[in-house]
PQR file with spaces between the fields and no chain letter, atoms N, CA, C, O and H, PARSE charges and radii, in Angstrom:
ATOM       1  N    MET     1       0.912   -1.273   -0.051 -0.4000 1.5000
ATOM       2  CA   MET     1      -0.033    0.013   -0.031 -0.0000 2.0000
ATOM       3  C    MET     1       0.742    1.177    0.018  0.5500 1.7000
ATOM       4  O    MET     1       1.509    1.248    0.978 -0.5500 1.4000
ATOM       5  N    SER     2       0.735    2.153   -0.815 -0.4000 1.5000
ATOM       6  CA   SER     2       1.434    3.293   -0.968 -0.0000 2.0000
ATOM       7  C    SER     2       1.189    4.400   -0.037  0.5500 1.7000
ATOM       8  O    SER     2       0.025    4.654    0.272 -0.5500 1.4000
ATOM       9  H    SER     2       0.112    2.095   -1.595  0.4000 1.0000
ATOM      10  N    ASN     3       2.211    5.120    0.468 -0.4000 1.5000
ATOM      11  CA   ASN     3       2.139    6.187    1.561 -0.0000 2.0000
ATOM      12  C    ASN     3       1.547    5.610    2.765  0.5500 1.7000
ATOM      13  O    ASN     3       0.762    6.316    3.398 -0.5500 1.4000
ATOM      14  H    ASN     3       3.157    4.913    0.217  0.4000 1.0000
ATOM      15  N    THR     4       1.804    4.454    3.165 -0.4000 1.5000
ATOM      16  CA   THR     4       1.429    3.912    4.460 -0.0000 2.0000
ATOM      17  C    THR     4       2.439    4.486    5.345  0.5500 1.7000
ATOM      18  O    THR     4       3.624    4.413    5.023 -0.5500 1.4000
ATOM      19  H    THR     4       2.442    3.881    2.651  0.4000 1.0000
ATOM      20  N    PRO     5       2.027    5.131    6.586 -0.5600 1.5000
ATOM      21  CA   PRO     5       2.971    5.482    7.680  0.2800 2.0000
ATOM      22  C    PRO     5       3.449    4.333    8.451  0.5500 1.7000
ATOM      23  O    PRO     5       2.970    3.204    8.349 -0.5500 1.4000
ATOM      24  N    HIS     6       4.345    4.642    9.173 -0.4000 1.5000
ATOM      25  CA   HIS     6       4.815    3.695   10.076 -0.0000 2.0000
ATOM      26  C    HIS     6       5.491    2.381    9.612  0.5500 1.7000
ATOM      27  O    HIS     6       5.429    1.320   10.233 -0.5500 1.4000
ATOM      28  H    HIS     6       4.734    5.559    9.256  0.4000 1.0000
ATOM      29  N    THR     7       6.214    2.605    8.316 -0.4000 1.5000
ATOM      30  CA   THR     7       6.935    1.449    7.716 -0.0000 2.0000
ATOM      31  C    THR     7       8.141    1.263    8.722  0.5500 1.7000
ATOM      32  O    THR     7       8.483    2.059    9.597 -0.5500 1.4000
ATOM      33  H    THR     7       6.264    3.468    7.812  0.4000 1.0000
ATOM      34  N    LEU     8       8.743   -0.018    8.397 -0.4000 1.5000
ATOM      35  CA   LEU     8       9.885   -0.274    9.077 -0.0000 2.0000
ATOM      36  C    LEU     8      11.066    0.531    8.653  0.5500 1.7000
ATOM      37  O    LEU     8      12.036    0.629    9.405 -0.5500 1.4000
ATOM      38  H    LEU     8       8.465   -0.664    7.686  0.4000 1.0000
ATOM      39  N    HIS     9      11.038    1.082    7.546 -0.4000 1.5000
ATOM      40  CA   HIS     9      12.094    1.951    7.089 -0.0000 2.0000
ATOM      41  C    HIS     9      11.900    3.240    7.918  0.5500 1.7000
ATOM      42  O    HIS     9      12.926    3.820    8.275 -0.5500 1.4000
ATOM      43  H    HIS     9      10.250    1.003    6.935  0.4000 1.0000
ATOM      44  N    GLU    10      10.828    3.698    8.228 -0.4000 1.5000
ATOM      45  CA   GLU    10      10.590    4.996    9.041 -0.0000 2.0000
ATOM      46  C    GLU    10      10.731    4.543   10.375  0.5500 1.7000
ATOM      47  O    GLU    10      11.197    5.438   11.080 -0.5500 1.4000
ATOM      48  H    GLU    10       9.995    3.227    7.938  0.4000 1.0000
ATOM      49  N    GLU    11      10.488    3.416   11.033 -0.4000 1.5000
ATOM      50  CA   GLU    11      10.547    3.335   12.432 -0.0000 2.0000
ATOM      51  C    GLU    11      11.910    2.833   12.982  0.5500 1.7000
ATOM      52  O    GLU    11      12.255    2.802   14.163 -0.5500 1.4000
ATOM      53  H    GLU    11      10.109    2.689   10.461  0.4000 1.0000
ATOM      54  N    PHE    12      12.643    2.431   11.843 -0.4000 1.5000
ATOM      55  CA   PHE    12      13.941    1.926   12.213 -0.0000 2.0000
ATOM      56  C    PHE    12      15.026    2.569   11.141  0.5500 1.7000
ATOM      57  O    PHE    12      15.810    1.885   10.482 -0.5500 1.4000
ATOM      58  H    PHE    12      12.363    2.456   10.883  0.4000 1.0000
ATOM      59  N    PRO    13      14.955    3.593   11.105 -0.5600 1.5000
ATOM      60  CA   PRO    13      15.833    4.424    9.783  0.2800 2.0000
ATOM      61  C    PRO    13      17.388    4.024    9.881  0.5500 1.7000
ATOM      62  O    PRO    13      18.022    4.023    8.826 -0.5500 1.4000
ATOM      63  N    GLY    14      17.949    3.733   10.903 -0.4000 1.5000
ATOM      64  CA   GLY    14      19.372    3.264   10.960 -0.0000 2.0000
ATOM      65  C    GLY    14      19.669    1.849   11.017  0.5500 1.7000
ATOM      66  O    GLY    14      20.799    1.398   11.203 -0.5500 1.4000
ATOM      67  H    GLY    14      17.435    3.733   11.760  0.4000 1.0000
ATOM      68  N    GLU    15      18.492    1.079   10.830 -0.4000 1.5000
ATOM      69  CA   GLU    15      18.700   -0.303   11.064 -0.0000 2.0000
ATOM      70  C    GLU    15      18.496   -1.007    9.875  0.5500 1.7000
ATOM      71  O    GLU    15      18.477   -2.232   10.000 -0.5500 1.4000
ATOM      72  H    GLU    15      17.574    1.445   10.679  0.4000 1.0000
ATOM      73  N    ILE    16      18.330   -0.526    8.696 -0.4000 1.5000
ATOM      74  CA   ILE    16      17.895   -1.297    7.507 -0.0000 2.0000
ATOM      75  C    ILE    16      18.804   -2.262    6.950  0.5500 1.7000
ATOM      76  O    ILE    16      18.392   -3.138    6.190 -0.5500 1.4000
ATOM      77  H    ILE    16      18.346    0.469    8.594  0.4000 1.0000
ATOM      78  N    ASP    17      20.258   -2.137    7.343 -0.4000 1.5000
ATOM      79  CA   ASP    17      21.021   -3.189    6.947 -0.0000 2.0000
ATOM      80  C    ASP    17      20.841   -4.422    7.897  0.5500 1.7000
ATOM      81  O    ASP    17      20.812   -5.609    7.574 -0.5500 1.4000
ATOM      82  H    ASP    17      20.592   -1.425    7.960  0.4000 1.0000
ATOM      83  N    LYS    18      20.748   -3.968    8.913 -0.4000 1.5000
ATOM      84  CA   LYS    18      20.535   -5.196    9.965 -0.0000 2.0000
ATOM      85  C    LYS    18      19.289   -5.918    9.876  0.5500 1.7000
ATOM      86  O    LYS    18      19.240   -7.103   10.204 -0.5500 1.4000
ATOM      87  H    LYS    18      20.771   -3.003    9.175  0.4000 1.0000
ATOM      88  N    ILE    19      18.142   -5.207    9.400 -0.4000 1.5000
ATOM      89  CA   ILE    19      16.816   -5.625    9.419 -0.0000 2.0000
ATOM      90  C    ILE    19      16.976   -6.759    8.244  0.5500 1.7000
ATOM      91  O    ILE    19      16.634   -7.920    8.467 -0.5500 1.4000
ATOM      92  H    ILE    19      18.181   -4.244    9.133  0.4000 1.0000
ATOM      93  N    HIS    20      17.484   -6.379    7.060 -0.4000 1.5000
ATOM      94  CA   HIS    20      17.720   -7.062    5.922 -0.0000 2.0000
ATOM      95  C    HIS    20      18.608   -8.405    6.201  0.5500 1.7000
ATOM      96  O    HIS    20      18.224   -9.468    5.714 -0.5500 1.4000
ATOM      97  H    HIS    20      17.762   -5.436    6.879  0.4000 1.0000
ATOM      98  N    ALA    21      19.732   -8.353    6.946 -0.4000 1.5000
ATOM      99  CA   ALA    21      20.367   -9.404    7.362 -0.0000 2.0000
ATOM     100  C    ALA    21      19.679  -10.432    8.258  0.5500 1.7000
ATOM     101  O    ALA    21      19.729  -11.657    8.153 -0.5500 1.4000
ATOM     102  H    ALA    21      20.044   -7.489    7.342  0.4000 1.0000
ATOM     103  N    LEU    22      18.979   -9.640    9.227 -0.4000 1.5000
ATOM     104  CA   LEU    22      18.239  -10.741   10.191 -0.0000 2.0000
ATOM     105  C    LEU    22      17.126  -11.383    9.378  0.5500 1.7000
ATOM     106  O    LEU    22      16.947  -12.597    9.468 -0.5500 1.4000
ATOM     107  H    LEU    22      18.939   -8.645    9.313  0.4000 1.0000
ATOM     108  N    LYS    23      16.341  -10.596    8.558 -0.4000 1.5000
ATOM     109  CA   LYS    23      15.381  -11.187    7.769 -0.0000 2.0000
ATOM     110  C    LYS    23      15.808  -12.443    6.879  0.5500 1.7000
ATOM     111  O    LYS    23      15.027  -13.378    6.704 -0.5500 1.4000
ATOM     112  H    LYS    23      16.487   -9.610    8.485  0.4000 1.0000
ATOM     113  N    THR    24      16.977  -12.416    6.375 -0.4000 1.5000
ATOM     114  CA   THR    24      17.484  -13.459    5.416 -0.0000 2.0000
ATOM     115  C    THR    24      17.883  -14.738    6.367  0.5500 1.7000
ATOM     116  O    THR    24      17.638  -15.890    6.006 -0.5500 1.4000
ATOM     117  H    THR    24      17.611  -11.656    6.517  0.4000 1.0000
ATOM     118  N    THR    25      18.449  -14.464    7.472 -0.4000 1.5000
ATOM     119  CA   THR    25      18.940  -15.574    8.554 -0.0000 2.0000
ATOM     120  C    THR    25      18.187  -16.205    9.405  0.5500 1.7000
ATOM     121  O    THR    25      18.416  -17.380    9.693 -0.5500 1.4000
ATOM     122  H    THR    25      18.648  -13.529    7.765  0.4000 1.0000
ATOM     123  N    ASP    26      17.092  -15.456    9.976 -0.4000 1.5000
ATOM     124  CA   ASP    26      16.394  -15.716   10.996 -0.0000 2.0000
ATOM     125  C    ASP    26      14.796  -15.901   10.832  0.5500 1.7000
ATOM     126  O    ASP    26      14.059  -14.919   10.922 -0.5500 1.4000
ATOM     127  H    ASP    26      16.906  -14.502    9.742  0.4000 1.0000
ATOM     128  N    ALA    27      14.315  -17.127   10.602 -0.4000 1.5000
ATOM     129  CA   ALA    27      12.861  -17.340   10.186 -0.0000 2.0000
ATOM     130  C    ALA    27      11.872  -16.555   11.005  0.5500 1.7000
ATOM     131  O    ALA    27      10.850  -16.057   10.532 -0.5500 1.4000
ATOM     132  H    ALA    27      14.913  -17.925   10.528  0.4000 1.0000
ATOM     133  N    HIS    28      12.288  -16.470   12.412 -0.4000 1.5000
ATOM     134  CA   HIS    28      11.258  -15.913   13.285 -0.0000 2.0000
ATOM     135  C    HIS    28      11.282  -14.419   13.237  0.5500 1.7000
ATOM     136  O    HIS    28      10.254  -13.789   13.483 -0.5500 1.4000
ATOM     137  H    HIS    28      13.118  -16.875   12.796  0.4000 1.0000
ATOM     138  N    PHE    29      12.319  -13.866   12.956 -0.4000 1.5000
ATOM     139  CA   PHE    29      12.489  -12.368   12.739 -0.0000 2.0000
ATOM     140  C    PHE    29      11.772  -12.079   11.320  0.5500 1.7000
ATOM     141  O    PHE    29      10.976  -11.144   11.240 -0.5500 1.4000
ATOM     142  H    PHE    29      13.154  -14.379   12.757  0.4000 1.0000
ATOM     143  N    ALA    30      12.023  -12.782   10.349 -0.4000 1.5000
ATOM     144  CA   ALA    30      11.313  -12.706    9.127 -0.0000 2.0000
ATOM     145  C    ALA    30       9.628  -12.657    9.403  0.5500 1.7000
ATOM     146  O    ALA    30       8.881  -11.755    9.023 -0.5500 1.4000
ATOM     147  H    ALA    30      12.670  -13.542   10.414  0.4000 1.0000
ATOM     148  N    ARG    31       9.262  -13.796   10.119 -0.4000 1.5000
ATOM     149  CA   ARG    31       7.843  -13.865   10.262 -0.0000 2.0000
ATOM     150  C    ARG    31       7.205  -12.454   11.158  0.5500 1.7000
ATOM     151  O    ARG    31       6.053  -12.055   10.988 -0.5500 1.4000
ATOM     152  H    ARG    31       9.869  -14.529   10.428  0.4000 1.0000
ATOM     153  N    LEU    32       8.141  -11.835   12.079 -0.4000 1.5000
ATOM     154  CA   LEU    32       7.783  -10.858   12.595 -0.0000 2.0000
ATOM     155  C    LEU    32       7.657   -9.770   11.799  0.5500 1.7000
ATOM     156  O    LEU    32       6.777   -8.939   12.023 -0.5500 1.4000
ATOM     157  H    LEU    32       9.078  -12.159   12.217  0.4000 1.0000
ATOM     158  N    LEU    33       8.433   -9.664   10.883 -0.4000 1.5000
ATOM     159  CA   LEU    33       8.380   -8.443    9.774 -0.0000 2.0000
ATOM     160  C    LEU    33       7.251   -8.579    8.933  0.5500 1.7000
ATOM     161  O    LEU    33       6.749   -7.617    8.352 -0.5500 1.4000
ATOM     162  H    LEU    33       9.148  -10.340   10.701  0.4000 1.0000
ATOM     163  N    GLN    34       6.801   -9.829    8.839 -0.4000 1.5000
ATOM     164  CA   GLN    34       5.608   -9.892    7.639 -0.0000 2.0000
ATOM     165  C    GLN    34       4.291   -9.543    8.603  0.5500 1.7000
ATOM     166  O    GLN    34       3.342   -8.850    8.237 -0.5500 1.4000
ATOM     167  H    GLN    34       7.209  -10.611    9.311  0.4000 1.0000
ATOM     168  N    GLU    35       4.438  -10.180    9.931 -0.4000 1.5000
ATOM     169  CA   GLU    35       3.288   -9.720   10.670 -0.0000 2.0000
ATOM     170  C    GLU    35       3.071   -8.287   11.147  0.5500 1.7000
ATOM     171  O    GLU    35       1.947   -7.808   11.295 -0.5500 1.4000
ATOM     172  H    GLU    35       5.209  -10.743   10.228  0.4000 1.0000
ATOM     173  N    TYR    36       4.183   -7.642   11.374 -0.4000 1.5000
ATOM     174  CA   TYR    36       4.320   -6.060   11.466 -0.0000 2.0000
ATOM     175  C    TYR    36       3.780   -5.285   10.226  0.5500 1.7000
ATOM     176  O    TYR    36       3.000   -4.347   10.393 -0.5500 1.4000
ATOM     177  H    TYR    36       5.097   -8.032   11.254  0.4000 1.0000
ATOM     178  N    ASP    37       4.171   -5.652    9.032 -0.4000 1.5000
ATOM     179  CA   ASP    37       3.643   -5.119    7.782 -0.0000 2.0000
ATOM     180  C    ASP    37       2.056   -5.191    7.549  0.5500 1.7000
ATOM     181  O    ASP    37       1.308   -4.295    7.156 -0.5500 1.4000
ATOM     182  H    ASP    37       4.804   -6.414    8.897  0.4000 1.0000
ATOM     183  N    ALA    38       1.759   -6.517    7.905 -0.4000 1.5000
ATOM     184  CA   ALA    38       0.265   -6.963    7.772 -0.0000 2.0000
ATOM     185  C    ALA    38      -0.617   -5.931    8.885  0.5500 1.7000
ATOM     186  O    ALA    38      -1.652   -5.341    8.575 -0.5500 1.4000
ATOM     187  H    ALA    38       2.366   -7.244    8.224  0.4000 1.0000
ATOM     188  N    ALA    39      -0.012   -5.871   10.115 -0.4000 1.5000
ATOM     189  CA   ALA    39      -0.720   -5.214   11.254 -0.0000 2.0000
ATOM     190  C    ALA    39      -0.772   -3.695   10.751  0.5500 1.7000
ATOM     191  O    ALA    39      -1.786   -3.001   10.816 -0.5500 1.4000
ATOM     192  H    ALA    39       0.829   -6.350   10.366  0.4000 1.0000
ATOM     193  N    ASN    40       0.424   -3.286   10.254 -0.4000 1.5000
ATOM     194  CA   ASN    40       0.395   -1.780    9.854 -0.0000 2.0000
ATOM     195  C    ASN    40      -0.369   -1.547    8.725  0.5500 1.7000
ATOM     196  O    ASN    40      -0.891   -0.433    8.670 -0.5500 1.4000
ATOM     197  H    ASN    40       1.249   -3.850   10.201  0.4000 1.0000
ATOM     198  N    ASP    41      -0.577   -2.351    7.767 -0.4000 1.5000
ATOM     199  CA   ASP    41      -1.278   -2.122    6.710 -0.0000 2.0000
ATOM     200  C    ASP    41      -2.999   -2.115    7.155  0.5500 1.7000
ATOM     201  O    ASP    41      -3.862   -1.394    6.655 -0.5500 1.4000
ATOM     202  H    ASP    41      -0.153   -3.255    7.812  0.4000 1.0000
ATOM     203  N    ALA    42      -3.162   -3.021    8.112 -0.4000 1.5000
ATOM     204  CA   ALA    42      -4.559   -3.008    8.642 -0.0000 2.0000
ATOM     205  C    ALA    42      -4.953   -1.730    9.579  0.5500 1.7000
ATOM     206  O    ALA    42      -6.098   -1.284    9.662 -0.5500 1.4000
ATOM     207  H    ALA    42      -2.461   -3.607    8.519  0.4000 1.0000
ATOM     208  N    VAL    43      -3.935   -1.268   10.200 -0.4000 1.5000
ATOM     209  CA   VAL    43      -4.072    0.052   10.848 -0.0000 2.0000
ATOM     210  C    VAL    43      -4.354    1.204    9.897  0.5500 1.7000
ATOM     211  O    VAL    43      -5.278    1.993   10.097 -0.5500 1.4000
ATOM     212  H    VAL    43      -3.005   -1.630   10.133  0.4000 1.0000
ATOM     213  N    HIS    44      -3.510    1.278    8.830 -0.4000 1.5000
ATOM     214  CA   HIS    44      -3.660    2.349    7.919 -0.0000 2.0000
ATOM     215  C    HIS    44      -5.062    2.133    7.168  0.5500 1.7000
ATOM     216  O    HIS    44      -5.766    3.131    7.018 -0.5500 1.4000
ATOM     217  H    HIS    44      -2.759    0.637    8.668  0.4000 1.0000
ATOM     218  N    ARG    45      -5.516    0.885    6.683 -0.4000 1.5000
ATOM     219  CA   ARG    45      -6.896    0.765    6.119 -0.0000 2.0000
ATOM     220  C    ARG    45      -7.944    1.210    6.958  0.5500 1.7000
ATOM     221  O    ARG    45      -8.877    1.830    6.448 -0.5500 1.4000
ATOM     222  H    ARG    45      -4.944    0.074    6.805  0.4000 1.0000
ATOM     223  N    ALA    46      -7.920    0.942    8.393 -0.4000 1.5000
ATOM     224  CA   ALA    46      -8.952    1.521    9.397 -0.0000 2.0000
ATOM     225  C    ALA    46      -8.853    3.035    9.410  0.5500 1.7000
ATOM     226  O    ALA    46      -9.789    3.820    9.263 -0.5500 1.4000
ATOM     227  H    ALA    46      -7.161    0.438    8.807  0.4000 1.0000
ATOM     228  N    GLU    47      -7.440    3.354    9.629 -0.4000 1.5000
ATOM     229  CA   GLU    47      -7.581    4.839    9.790 -0.0000 2.0000
ATOM     230  C    GLU    47      -8.042    5.564    8.613  0.5500 1.7000
ATOM     231  O    GLU    47      -8.613    6.632    8.839 -0.5500 1.4000
ATOM     232  H    GLU    47      -6.679    2.716    9.749  0.4000 1.0000
ATOM     233  N    THR    48      -7.918    5.223    7.493 -0.4000 1.5000
ATOM     234  CA   THR    48      -8.318    5.820    6.410 -0.0000 2.0000
ATOM     235  C    THR    48      -9.662    5.350    5.797  0.5500 1.7000
ATOM     236  O    THR    48     -10.003    5.664    4.657 -0.5500 1.4000
ATOM     237  H    THR    48      -7.455    4.356    7.310  0.4000 1.0000
ATOM     238  N    ARG    49     -10.403    4.576    6.631 -0.4000 1.5000
ATOM     239  CA   ARG    49     -11.681    4.108    6.432 -0.0000 2.0000
ATOM     240  C    ARG    49     -11.931    3.409    5.047  0.5500 1.7000
ATOM     241  O    ARG    49     -13.009    3.487    4.459 -0.5500 1.4000
ATOM     242  H    ARG    49     -10.125    4.322    7.557  0.4000 1.0000
ATOM     243  N    VAL    50     -10.752    2.662    4.541 -0.4000 1.5000
ATOM     244  CA   VAL    50     -10.869    1.859    3.507 -0.0000 2.0000
ATOM     245  C    VAL    50     -11.679    0.572    3.999  0.5500 1.7000
ATOM     246  O    VAL    50     -12.634    0.125    3.364 -0.5500 1.4000
ATOM     247  H    VAL    50      -9.876    2.598    5.019  0.4000 1.0000
ATOM     248  N    ASP    51     -11.236    0.052    5.121 -0.4000 1.5000
ATOM     249  CA   ASP    51     -11.976   -0.779    6.015 -0.0000 2.0000
ATOM     250  C    ASP    51     -12.512   -0.281    7.268  0.5500 1.7000
ATOM     251  O    ASP    51     -11.809    0.228    8.141 -0.5500 1.4000
ATOM     252  H    ASP    51     -10.460    0.415    5.637  0.4000 1.0000
ATOM     253  N    VAL    52     -14.105   -0.478    7.362 -0.4000 1.5000
ATOM     254  CA   VAL    52     -14.759    0.207    8.400 -0.0000 2.0000
ATOM     255  C    VAL    52     -14.812   -0.726    9.523  0.5500 1.7000
ATOM     256  O    VAL    52     -15.409   -1.795    9.391 -0.5500 1.4000
ATOM     257  H    VAL    52     -14.676   -0.892    6.652  0.4000 1.0000
ATOM     258  N    VAL    53     -14.262   -0.425   10.567 -0.4000 1.5000
ATOM     259  CA   VAL    53     -14.015   -1.436   11.876 -0.0000 2.0000
ATOM     260  C    VAL    53     -14.327   -0.331   13.114  0.5500 1.7000
ATOM     261  O    VAL    53     -14.260    0.898   13.108 -0.5500 1.4000
ATOM     262  H    VAL    53     -13.777    0.442   10.675  0.4000 1.0000
ATOM     263  N    SER    54     -14.667   -1.206   14.092 -0.4000 1.5000
ATOM     264  CA   SER    54     -15.102   -0.358   15.425 -0.0000 2.0000
ATOM     265  C    SER    54     -13.807    0.389   15.952  0.5500 1.7000
ATOM     266  O    SER    54     -12.654    0.079   15.653 -0.5500 1.4000
ATOM     267  H    SER    54     -14.722   -2.204   14.097  0.4000 1.0000
ATOM     268  N    SER    55     -14.112    1.212   16.615 -0.4000 1.5000
ATOM     269  CA   SER    55     -12.808    1.962   17.487 -0.0000 2.0000
ATOM     270  C    SER    55     -12.148    0.961   18.417  0.5500 1.7000
ATOM     271  O    SER    55     -10.972    1.157   18.723 -0.5500 1.4000
ATOM     272  H    SER    55     -15.048    1.464   16.858  0.4000 1.0000
ATOM     273  N    GLU    56     -12.747   -0.015   18.860 -0.4000 1.5000
ATOM     274  CA   GLU    56     -12.156   -1.019   19.545 -0.0000 2.0000
ATOM     275  C    GLU    56     -11.246   -1.866   18.906  0.5500 1.7000
ATOM     276  O    GLU    56     -10.104   -2.100   19.300 -0.5500 1.4000
ATOM     277  H    GLU    56     -13.703   -0.174   18.611  0.4000 1.0000
ATOM     278  N    HIS    57     -11.852   -2.373   17.783 -0.4000 1.5000
ATOM     279  CA   HIS    57     -10.779   -3.143   16.761 -0.0000 2.0000
ATOM     280  C    HIS    57      -9.525   -2.420   16.167  0.5500 1.7000
ATOM     281  O    HIS    57      -8.419   -2.922   15.970 -0.5500 1.4000
ATOM     282  H    HIS    57     -12.780   -2.182   17.463  0.4000 1.0000
ATOM     283  N    GLU    58      -9.960   -1.036   15.903 -0.4000 1.5000
ATOM     284  CA   GLU    58      -8.704   -0.241   15.426 -0.0000 2.0000
ATOM     285  C    GLU    58      -7.843    0.017   16.591  0.5500 1.7000
ATOM     286  O    GLU    58      -6.666    0.168   16.261 -0.5500 1.4000
ATOM     287  H    GLU    58     -10.858   -0.628   16.063  0.4000 1.0000
ATOM     288  N    SER    59      -8.063    0.111   17.810 -0.4000 1.5000
ATOM     289  CA   SER    59      -7.235    0.144   18.958 -0.0000 2.0000
ATOM     290  C    SER    59      -6.546   -1.162   19.119  0.5500 1.7000
ATOM     291  O    SER    59      -5.321   -1.099   19.228 -0.5500 1.4000
ATOM     292  H    SER    59      -9.019   -0.012   18.077  0.4000 1.0000
ATOM     293  N    GLU    60      -7.046   -2.211   19.151 -0.4000 1.5000
ATOM     294  CA   GLU    60      -6.531   -3.506   19.059 -0.0000 2.0000
ATOM     295  C    GLU    60      -5.502   -3.851   18.040  0.5500 1.7000
ATOM     296  O    GLU    60      -4.521   -4.564   18.249 -0.5500 1.4000
ATOM     297  H    GLU    60      -8.041   -2.262   19.062  0.4000 1.0000
ATOM     298  N    LEU    61      -5.800   -3.314   16.991 -0.4000 1.5000
ATOM     299  CA   LEU    61      -4.911   -3.354   15.634 -0.0000 2.0000
ATOM     300  C    LEU    61      -3.603   -2.618   15.991  0.5500 1.7000
ATOM     301  O    LEU    61      -2.458   -3.059   15.890 -0.5500 1.4000
ATOM     302  H    LEU    61      -6.597   -2.735   16.821  0.4000 1.0000
ATOM     303  N    ARG    62      -4.076   -1.193   16.506 -0.4000 1.5000
ATOM     304  CA   ARG    62      -2.718   -0.388   17.026 -0.0000 2.0000
ATOM     305  C    ARG    62      -1.777   -1.001   17.975  0.5500 1.7000
ATOM     306  O    ARG    62      -0.552   -0.897   17.914 -0.5500 1.4000
ATOM     307  H    ARG    62      -5.006   -0.835   16.588  0.4000 1.0000
ATOM     308  N    LYS    63      -2.593   -1.786   19.045 -0.4000 1.5000
ATOM     309  CA   LYS    63      -1.612   -2.430   20.155 -0.0000 2.0000
ATOM     310  C    LYS    63      -0.924   -3.507   19.662  0.5500 1.7000
ATOM     311  O    LYS    63       0.166   -3.804   20.152 -0.5500 1.4000
ATOM     312  H    LYS    63      -3.588   -1.871   19.094  0.4000 1.0000
ATOM     313  N    LYS    64      -1.468   -4.218   18.641 -0.4000 1.5000
ATOM     314  CA   LYS    64      -0.804   -5.414   18.007 -0.0000 2.0000
ATOM     315  C    LYS    64       0.432   -4.834   17.325  0.5500 1.7000
ATOM     316  O    LYS    64       1.535   -5.267   17.657 -0.5500 1.4000
ATOM     317  H    LYS    64      -2.353   -3.976   18.243  0.4000 1.0000
ATOM     318  N    ARG    65       0.324   -3.889   16.399 -0.4000 1.5000
ATOM     319  CA   ARG    65       1.430   -3.146   15.741 -0.0000 2.0000
ATOM     320  C    ARG    65       2.514   -2.802   16.828  0.5500 1.7000
ATOM     321  O    ARG    65       3.670   -3.164   16.611 -0.5500 1.4000
ATOM     322  H    ARG    65      -0.573   -3.538   16.129  0.4000 1.0000
ATOM     323  N    SER    66       2.255   -2.226   17.810 -0.4000 1.5000
ATOM     324  CA   SER    66       3.107   -1.786   18.677 -0.0000 2.0000
ATOM     325  C    SER    66       3.770   -2.811   19.441  0.5500 1.7000
ATOM     326  O    SER    66       4.903   -2.626   19.885 -0.5500 1.4000
ATOM     327  H    SER    66       1.316   -1.932   17.986  0.4000 1.0000
ATOM     328  N    ARG    67       3.069   -3.984   19.640 -0.4000 1.5000
ATOM     329  CA   ARG    67       3.675   -5.037   20.256 -0.0000 2.0000
ATOM     330  C    ARG    67       4.839   -5.777   19.256  0.5500 1.7000
ATOM     331  O    ARG    67       5.875   -6.312   19.653 -0.5500 1.4000
ATOM     332  H    ARG    67       2.148   -4.134   19.280  0.4000 1.0000
ATOM     333  N    LEU    68       4.463   -5.679   18.110 -0.4000 1.5000
ATOM     334  CA   LEU    68       5.346   -6.417   17.201 -0.0000 2.0000
ATOM     335  C    LEU    68       6.566   -5.425   16.947  0.5500 1.7000
ATOM     336  O    LEU    68       7.729   -5.811   16.834 -0.5500 1.4000
ATOM     337  H    LEU    68       3.622   -5.244   17.787  0.4000 1.0000
ATOM     338  N    LYS    69       6.238   -4.378   16.889 -0.4000 1.5000
ATOM     339  CA   LYS    69       7.374   -3.098   16.687 -0.0000 2.0000
ATOM     340  C    LYS    69       8.378   -3.405   18.088  0.5500 1.7000
ATOM     341  O    LYS    69       9.605   -3.415   17.994 -0.5500 1.4000
ATOM     342  H    LYS    69       5.293   -4.066   16.982  0.4000 1.0000
ATOM     343  N    ASP    70       7.813   -3.596   19.092 -0.4000 1.5000
ATOM     344  CA   ASP    70       8.751   -3.835   20.431 -0.0000 2.0000
ATOM     345  C    ASP    70       9.527   -5.208   20.178  0.5500 1.7000
ATOM     346  O    ASP    70      10.704   -5.280   20.531 -0.5500 1.4000
ATOM     347  H    ASP    70       6.816   -3.588   19.168  0.4000 1.0000
ATOM     348  N    ASP    71       8.937   -6.232   19.615 -0.4000 1.5000
ATOM     349  CA   ASP    71       9.736   -7.401   19.404 -0.0000 2.0000
ATOM     350  C    ASP    71      10.662   -7.350   18.375  0.5500 1.7000
ATOM     351  O    ASP    71      11.624   -8.116   18.405 -0.5500 1.4000
ATOM     352  H    ASP    71       7.980   -6.174   19.328  0.4000 1.0000
ATOM     353  N    ILE    72      10.499   -6.477   17.374 -0.4000 1.5000
ATOM     354  CA   ILE    72      11.506   -6.182   16.440 -0.0000 2.0000
ATOM     355  C    ILE    72      12.717   -5.277   16.971  0.5500 1.7000
ATOM     356  O    ILE    72      13.895   -5.388   16.632 -0.5500 1.4000
ATOM     357  H    ILE    72       9.717   -5.854   17.350  0.4000 1.0000
ATOM     358  N    ALA    73      12.233   -4.455   17.780 -0.4000 1.5000
ATOM     359  CA   ALA    73      13.388   -3.625   18.325 -0.0000 2.0000
ATOM     360  C    ALA    73      14.107   -4.275   19.254  0.5500 1.7000
ATOM     361  O    ALA    73      15.286   -3.936   19.359 -0.5500 1.4000
ATOM     362  H    ALA    73      11.276   -4.364   18.055  0.4000 1.0000
ATOM     363  N    ARG    74      13.641   -5.241   20.054 -0.4000 1.5000
ATOM     364  CA   ARG    74      14.146   -6.197   20.903 -0.0000 2.0000
ATOM     365  C    ARG    74      15.254   -7.156   20.056  0.5500 1.7000
ATOM     366  O    ARG    74      16.408   -7.281   20.466 -0.5500 1.4000
ATOM     367  H    ARG    74      12.683   -5.516   19.969  0.4000 1.0000
ATOM     368  N    ALA    75      14.851   -7.704   19.036 -0.4000 1.5000
ATOM     369  CA   ALA    75      15.647   -8.526   18.059 -0.0000 2.0000
ATOM     370  C    ALA    75      16.726   -7.813   17.562  0.5500 1.7000
ATOM     371  O    ALA    75      17.780   -8.430   17.412 -0.5500 1.4000
ATOM     372  H    ALA    75      13.914   -7.602   18.703  0.4000 1.0000
ATOM     373  N    LEU    76      16.674   -6.571   17.258 -0.4000 1.5000
ATOM     374  CA   LEU    76      17.481   -5.657   16.651 -0.0000 2.0000
ATOM     375  C    LEU    76      18.504   -5.345   17.587  0.5500 1.7000
ATOM     376  O    LEU    76      19.608   -5.059   17.124 -0.5500 1.4000
ATOM     377  H    LEU    76      15.817   -6.069   17.380  0.4000 1.0000
ATOM     378  N    ARG    77      18.320   -5.349   18.967 -0.4000 1.5000
ATOM     379  CA   ARG    77      19.426   -4.860   19.984 -0.0000 2.0000
ATOM     380  C    ARG    77      20.071   -6.110   20.317  0.5500 1.7000
ATOM     381  O    ARG    77      21.207   -5.930   20.757 -0.5500 1.4000
ATOM     382  H    ARG    77      17.423   -5.581   19.343  0.4000 1.0000
ATOM     383  N    ALA    78      19.669   -7.462   20.241 -0.4000 1.5000
ATOM     384  CA   ALA    78      20.214   -8.479   20.644 -0.0000 2.0000
ATOM     385  C    ALA    78      21.379   -8.928   19.726  0.5500 1.7000
ATOM     386  O    ALA    78      22.026   -9.938   20.000 -0.5500 1.4000
ATOM     387  H    ALA    78      18.746   -7.608   19.884  0.4000 1.0000
């Protein structure tokens, strides 16, 4: 989806090379990236009203995206 905010490149601008390296060598990390991208797209679609969801569901999507971002950040620090 074009112009989607909160992409991993925006969230971790100095870590792109490390993200790529981990993505190719760590299946769990690669799965985290896929889940983050899917959650981020879902949040963006809800925020732009492409998908009509309840405010509670939108909040849960944001929380999921945040948890995944935290997991990615921990993996990058390891």
